[in-house]
Steps between C-alpha positions, in 0.01 A plus 500: 500500500743788559347847506811709442797493266738433788287209623497354149877527488532326838286214368728464196814513715365248748406257226849524351672469839290197601585326174871561555489388864309184408758422231787548746332280763441229239868514400604451864257212550622329183863538612416354842318207340803437281724497806271262689485268200880497480524417871242225464695347212806467726738667253724723713649697208158571349366601842788744556445660159125520560569656841720769346240576234211507748692712755589745226136523393388553862763771551396683183136490606585622850655818359153597376183556699373159390668310784629618837869443564427291812272273297782458248748421776262242651448325166874491429563364849248220451661409168848505654383270780361253248824510303706445815276213612550344159877523548484344848287212373756440226783480753308261723469248217869513404 
C-alpha cells in the first residue's frame, strides 16, 4: 500500500504501463503465430503477407520500451530465415 501521493501515482502509472506492454507483446505473439501458421500451410503468398504484417508489428513494438530493438531484429531474422527456407524447399520440388 503506497504511503505517499507520489507512490500512489507510480502504482497507477505502472499498472497502466504493464497493461499496455502486455497488450503489445500479445499483438506480436499473435502476429508471429499467424506467420508460422502460414508457413506451415505451405502457401508462399500468404506467408509473405504474414511476414510483412508480423515484421511491421515487431518494428512498431521495438520503437517503444516494450521490446528492445535487437530482440526485434532477431525475431525478424528468424522469420526471414523460415520464409527463405520455404522458398528453397519450393524450388527443390520443381
